[in-house]
LOGUKOL-55555 format. One line per field, with one value per atom (N, C-alpha, C): residue number from 1; atom name; x, y, z. Coordinates in steps of 0.02 Angstrom, whole numbers, plus 50000, padded with zeros to 5 digits. Example, Ala and Ser with C-alpha at 12.3 -4.5 7.8 and 13.67 -1.06 7.14 Angstrom:
<atoms>
resi [1|1|1|2|2|2]
name [N|CA|C|N|CA|C]
east [50660|50615|50660|50642|50684|50645]
north [49716|49775|49835|49888|49947|50002]
up [50390|50390|50390|50354|50357|50394]
</atoms>
This chain:
<atoms>
resi [1|1|1|2|2|2|3|3|3|4|4|4|5|5|5|6|6|6|7|7|7|8|8|8|9|9|9|10|10|10|11|11|11|12|12|12|13|13|13|14|14|14|15|15|15|16|16|16|17|17|17|18|18|18|19|19|19|20|20|20|21|21|21|22|22|22|23|23|23|24|24|24|25|25|25|26|26|26|27|27|27|28|28|28|29|29|29|30|30|30|31|31|31|32|32|32|33|33|33|34|34|34|35|35|35|36|36|36|37|37|37|38|38|38|39|39|39|40|40|40|41|41|41|42|42|42|43|43|43|44|44|44|45|45|45|46|46|46|47|47|47|48|48|48|49|49|49|50|50|50|51|51|51|52|52|52|53|53|53|54|54|54|55|55|55|56|56|56|57|57|57|58|58|58|59|59|59|60|60|60|61|61|61|62|62|62|63|63|63|64|64|64|65|65|65|66|66|66|67|67|67|68|68|68|69|69|69|70|70|70|71|71|71|72|72|72|73|73|73|74|74|74|75|75|75|76|76|76|77|77|77|78|78|78|79|79|79|80|80|80|81|81|81|82|82|82|83|83|83|84|84|84|85|85|85|86|86|86|87|87|87|88|88|88]
name [N|CA|C|N|CA|C|N|CA|C|N|CA|C|N|CA|C|N|CA|C|N|CA|C|N|CA|C|N|CA|C|N|CA|C|N|CA|C|N|CA|C|N|CA|C|N|CA|C|N|CA|C|N|CA|C|N|CA|C|N|CA|C|N|CA|C|N|CA|C|N|CA|C|N|CA|C|N|CA|C|N|CA|C|N|CA|C|N|CA|C|N|CA|C|N|CA|C|N|CA|C|N|CA|C|N|CA|C|N|CA|C|N|CA|C|N|CA|C|N|CA|C|N|CA|C|N|CA|C|N|CA|C|N|CA|C|N|CA|C|N|CA|C|N|CA|C|N|CA|C|N|CA|C|N|CA|C|N|CA|C|N|CA|C|N|CA|C|N|CA|C|N|CA|C|N|CA|C|N|CA|C|N|CA|C|N|CA|C|N|CA|C|N|CA|C|N|CA|C|N|CA|C|N|CA|C|N|CA|C|N|CA|C|N|CA|C|N|CA|C|N|CA|C|N|CA|C|N|CA|C|N|CA|C|N|CA|C|N|CA|C|N|CA|C|N|CA|C|N|CA|C|N|CA|C|N|CA|C|N|CA|C|N|CA|C|N|CA|C|N|CA|C|N|CA|C|N|CA|C|N|CA|C|N|CA|C|N|CA|C|N|CA|C|N|CA|C|N|CA|C|N|CA|C|N|CA|C]
east [51065|51048|51006|51024|50988|50920|50871|50805|50810|50775|50774|50725|50742|50697|50632|50579|50517|50525|50490|50486|50413|50401|50333|50319|50264|50242|50186|50194|50144|50122|50057|50031|50044|50082|50098|50065|50035|50000|49952|49893|49845|49803|49805|49767|49718|49664|49614|49575|49552|49513|49549|49576|49611|49559|49563|49514|49521|49578|49588|49570|49550|49529|49585|49646|49701|49693|49709|49701|49766|49774|49831|49839|49899|49912|49906|49876|49873|49943|49952|50017|50011|50063|50065|50135|50139|50204|50218|50274|50292|50326|50310|50340|50345|50342|50347|50279|50225|50158|50124|50074|50037|50003|50016|49982|49907|49867|49795|49778|49733|49706|49753|49813|49857|49845|49834|49823|49881|49865|49919|49963|49936|49978|50028|50006|50052|50105|50083|50131|50186|50166|50215|50265|50242|50286|50331|50304|50342|50391|50375|50413|50488|50512|50585|50619|50586|50614|50615|50562|50558|50612|50625|50677|50746|50760|50825|50832|50780|50783|50788|50750|50749|50817|50854|50919|50977|50962|51016|51039|51009|51029|50997|51016|50988|50988|50960|50953|50994|51038|51083|51049|50987|50951|50915|50914|50881|50931|50912|50956|50957|50900|50895|50904|50956|50968|50915|50871|50820|50752|50748|50682|50689|50633|50628|50554|50541|50473|50459|50401|50382|50309|50292|50222|50194|50129|50096|50095|50080|50085|50025|49975|49917|49930|49948|49967|49908|49847|49789|49766|49783|49762|49819|49874|49934|49928|49951|49960|50035|50061|50133|50144|50192|50208|50278|50287|50353|50368|50424|50447|50501|50495|50547|50565|50629|50655|50640|50604|50587|50648|50655|50711|50704|50761|50759|50723]
north [49100|49104|49167|49205|49265|49247|49289|49279|49292|49251|49260|49316|49354|49409|49381|49420|49403|49415|49377|49389|49403|49460|49481|49470|49438|49429|49479|49522|49572|49564|49564|49560|49627|49625|49686|49687|49631|49628|49568|49577|49522|49532|49483|49487|49429|49440|49387|49381|49320|49306|49257|49280|49237|49199|49132|49092|49100|49123|49135|49207|49246|49316|49362|49346|49392|49457|49511|49578|49617|49666|49711|49739|49734|49760|49709|49651|49599|49582|49573|49555|49494|49453|49392|49384|49365|49350|49276|49264|49195|49161|49097|49057|48985|48939|48868|48838|48874|48851|48903|48881|48927|48980|49044|49097|49095|49116|49118|49159|49134|49167|49168|49139|49135|49069|49073|49013|48964|48901|48852|48843|48851|48846|48903|48962|49019|49007|48982|48969|48921|48866|48816|48846|48893|48926|48977|49015|49068|49042|48986|48961|48956|48925|48920|48988|49036|49103|49139|49130|49160|49132|49067|49037|49066|49077|49108|49175|49216|49282|49275|49230|49222|49201|49162|49137|49179|49240|49287|49287|49247|49244|49299|49301|49349|49318|49354|49329|49373|49343|49382|49425|49410|49449|49510|49516|49572|49626|49688|49744|49752|49741|49747|49677|49667|49600|49579|49623|49608|49591|49583|49567|49528|49498|49466|49465|49451|49450|49380|49353|49284|49283|49247|49240|49172|49172|49110|49066|49001|48956|48956|48999|49000|49047|49020|49064|49104|49080|49116|49173|49169|49220|49235|49260|49267|49320|49300|49345|49350|49411|49422|49450|49419|49439|49468|49520|49543|49513|49478|49453|49500|49522|49566|49545|49550|49536|49598|49588|49643|49664|49728|49749|49717|49705|49674|49717]
up [50497|50427|50414|50364|50347|50316|50329|50299|50224|50187|50114|50097|50045|50026|49995|50003|49969|49895|49854|49783|49768|49736|49721|49647|49631|49562|49549|49499|49483|49411|49399|49331|49297|49241|49205|49136|49116|49052|49054|49025|49021|48959|48914|48851|48848|48815|48809|48873|48888|48948|48992|49047|49095|49135|49134|49171|49246|49269|49341|49360|49310|49321|49346|49326|49344|49306|49339|49311|49319|49277|49280|49351|49378|49445|49501|49489|49542|49565|49630|49658|49703|49702|49742|49772|49835|49866|49852|49818|49800|49859|49868|49920|49896|49943|49926|49907|49919|49902|49859|49821|49778|49820|49808|49845|49833|49883|49872|49810|49771|49711|49651|49657|49599|49563|49499|49458|49468|49478|49490|49429|49369|49309|49307|49325|49328|49382|49440|49494|49472|49439|49417|49368|49328|49280|49314|49361|49394|49446|49478|49535|49524|49469|49461|49456|49423|49416|49484|49522|49589|49634|49629|49670|49655|49591|49572|49608|49604|49636|49712|49740|49813|49840|49802|49825|49799|49776|49759|49687|49645|49575|49534|49471|49424|49355|49307|49239|49191|49151|49109|49057|49039|48988|49018|49084|49117|49136|49127|49147|49223|49255|49328|49359|49400|49428|49479|49498|49549|49519|49453|49424|49359|49340|49275|49255|49192|49166|49139|49158|49140|49121|49067|49045|49068|49082|49098|49036|49042|48985|48937|48948|48903|48844|48785|48730|48701|48711|48683|48728|48793|48842|48889|48863|48906|48961|49019|49075|49086|49087|49095|49165|49201|49268|49271|49312|49330|49398|49404|49468|49492|49555|49581|49652|49665|49732|49774|49829|49873|49914|49928|49970|50040|50072|50139|50191]
</atoms>
C-alpha cells in the first residue's frame, strides 16, 4: 500500500480574536488526531476536507486539485485555512 500524502493546514486569514490564538502563517499537519495547538473546533471542520485530499480527491470549485480553503466555524472571529496536499 502506498503511503498517503500529508495534508498541511495553513492559516491564510484571521479576523477578530481567535480564542486558540491562531495567527497568519501557522501550519499544522493533518492526521487522524487533532494536531498539537490546533483548535479542536477547527480540526473537526477541516478533517473531512483533509481526508478528501489525503485519499486523492479534489473539489470541483477549486482551480488547483491539490488544495482547498476552509473557514473555522466561529463567524465572529473567522480563521481561514488553506489545506494543501503535500508532494510525495
